matplotlib code that plots the C-alpha trace (Angstrom):
import matplotlib.pyplot as plt

x = [18.0, 15.2, 13.8, 10.5, 8.9, 7.1, 8.6, 8.9, 11.4, 12.8, 10.3, 9.6, 12.0, 15.0, 14.6, 18.3, 18.7, 15.0, 14.8, 11.8, 10.8, 7.7, 5.7, 4.3, 5.5, 6.1, 8.7, 9.8, 11.4, 14.6, 15.2, 11.9, 10.6, 8.0, 7.3, 4.6, 2.4, 1.3, 2.2, 3.2, 5.8, 6.3, 7.5, 11.0, 11.8, 8.1, 7.4, 4.6, 4.1, 1.4, -0.7, -1.8, -1.0, -0.2, 2.5, 2.6, 4.2, 7.4, 8.2, 4.8, 4.0, 1.3, 0.9, -1.9, -4.3, -5.3, -4.4, -3.1, -0.7, -1.0, 0.8, 4.3, 4.6, 1.3, 0.8, -2.2, -2.4, -5.1, -7.4, -8.6, -7.4, -6.8, -4.0, -4.5, -3.4, 0.0, 1.2, -1.9, -2.9, -5.6, -5.6, -8.2, -10.8, -12.1, -10.7, -10.1, -7.8, -7.9, -6.8, -3.3, -2.1, -5.5, -6.2, -8.9, -9.2, -11.3, -13.8, -15.1, -14.1, -13.5, -11.2, -10.6, -8.9, -6.2, -6.0, -6.2, -2.6, -1.3, -3.7, -0.6, 1.2, -2.1, -2.8, 0.3, -1.1, -4.3, -6.2, -9.5, -10.7, -11.3, -13.8, -14.5, -17.1, -17.6, -17.7, -15.1, -13.8, -10.3, -8.9, -9.5, -11.8]
y = [13.1, 15.3, 18.5, 20.4, 21.2, 19.4, 15.9, 13.4, 11.0, 7.7, 8.4, 4.7, 3.0, 3.6, 5.6, 5.2, 5.3, 6.8, 10.0, 12.4, 15.6, 17.2, 18.5, 16.6, 13.3, 10.5, 7.9, 5.2, 2.5, 1.9, 2.8, 4.5, 7.3, 9.9, 12.5, 15.0, 16.0, 14.2, 10.7, 7.8, 5.0, 2.5, -0.5, -1.2, 0.1, 1.3, 4.0, 6.9, 9.5, 12.1, 13.5, 11.5, 8.1, 5.2, 2.2, -0.2, -3.0, -4.2, -3.4, -1.8, 1.3, 4.0, 6.6, 9.4, 10.8, 9.1, 5.4, 2.6, -0.2, -2.4, -5.9, -7.0, -6.1, -4.4, -1.5, 1.2, 3.9, 6.6, 8.3, 6.0, 2.9, 0.1, -2.9, -5.3, -8.7, -10.0, -8.7, -7.3, -4.3, -1.5, 1.2, 3.9, 5.4, 3.8, 0.3, -2.5, -5.6, -7.9, -11.2, -12.5, -11.5, -10.1, -6.9, -4.3, -2.0, 1.1, 2.8, 1.1, -2.2, -5.0, -7.9, -11.0, -14.2, -15.3, -15.4, -18.7, -18.7, -18.1, -20.6, -22.8, -19.6, -18.8, -21.8, -21.6, -18.2, -19.5, -17.4, -18.5, -18.8, -15.0, -13.0, -9.2, -6.7, -2.9, -0.5, -2.6, -6.0, -7.3, -10.2, -12.8, -15.3]
z = [4.3, 5.3, 3.3, 4.7, 8.0, 10.6, 9.6, 12.5, 11.7, 13.7, 16.7, 17.5, 15.2, 13.3, 10.0, 8.7, 4.8, 4.6, 2.5, 3.2, 1.1, 2.4, 5.3, 8.3, 7.2, 9.6, 8.9, 11.3, 9.1, 7.2, 3.9, 3.2, 1.2, 1.8, -0.9, -0.3, 2.7, 5.6, 4.7, 7.2, 6.5, 9.0, 6.8, 5.9, 2.6, 2.2, -0.3, 0.0, -2.5, -2.5, 0.4, 3.4, 2.3, 5.0, 4.2, 7.1, 6.0, 4.5, 0.8, 0.4, -1.8, -1.7, -4.2, -4.3, -1.7, 1.5, 0.0, 2.1, 1.7, 4.7, 3.7, 2.7, -1.2, -1.2, -3.8, -3.6, -6.3, -6.6, -4.3, -1.0, -2.5, 0.2, -0.5, 2.3, 1.3, 0.8, -2.5, -3.4, -5.7, -5.6, -8.4, -8.8, -6.3, -3.5, -4.4, -1.7, -2.5, 0.4, -0.8, -1.0, -4.7, -5.5, -7.7, -7.8, -10.6, -11.2, -9.0, -5.7, -7.2, -4.3, -4.6, -2.4, -2.7, -5.5, -9.2, -11.0, -12.3, -8.4, -6.7, -5.6, -3.9, -2.4, -0.7, 1.1, 2.3, 3.3, 0.6, -0.7, -4.3, -5.4, -6.0, -7.3, -7.4, -8.0, -11.3, -13.0, -11.9, -11.6, -13.3, -10.8, -10.7]

ax = plt.figure().add_subplot(projection="3d")
ax.plot(x, y, z, "-o")
ax.set_aspect("equal")
plt.show()
């Protein structure tokens, strides 16, 4: 299921069940979706939509421009946002969500650690108490 030119599919791993629409995308994962240009998906069931996004973990999503989803279930939306923690999310511009279950919102926000509501789950993954900094703060403590 490929439409476009310059796409690289299954060069290092199976890409069975994947769909690619656009140009210069790289997909090396099962059931992945790459929509746009110059996206890279290497996580199973990963989704990259937009331009120059990278999804390197299973069930992760990156949407926008140059955003990165780097851990299981992570989601990065916007421009240059990075979701690196387990089930973390980064929304906006130049945000970084590093802690398990952390969220960064707005512009140039950093989120580490875990929300109060998820502390029990975070203790299983080794996350510390959360903190955030940046133009707008996430709802973690």
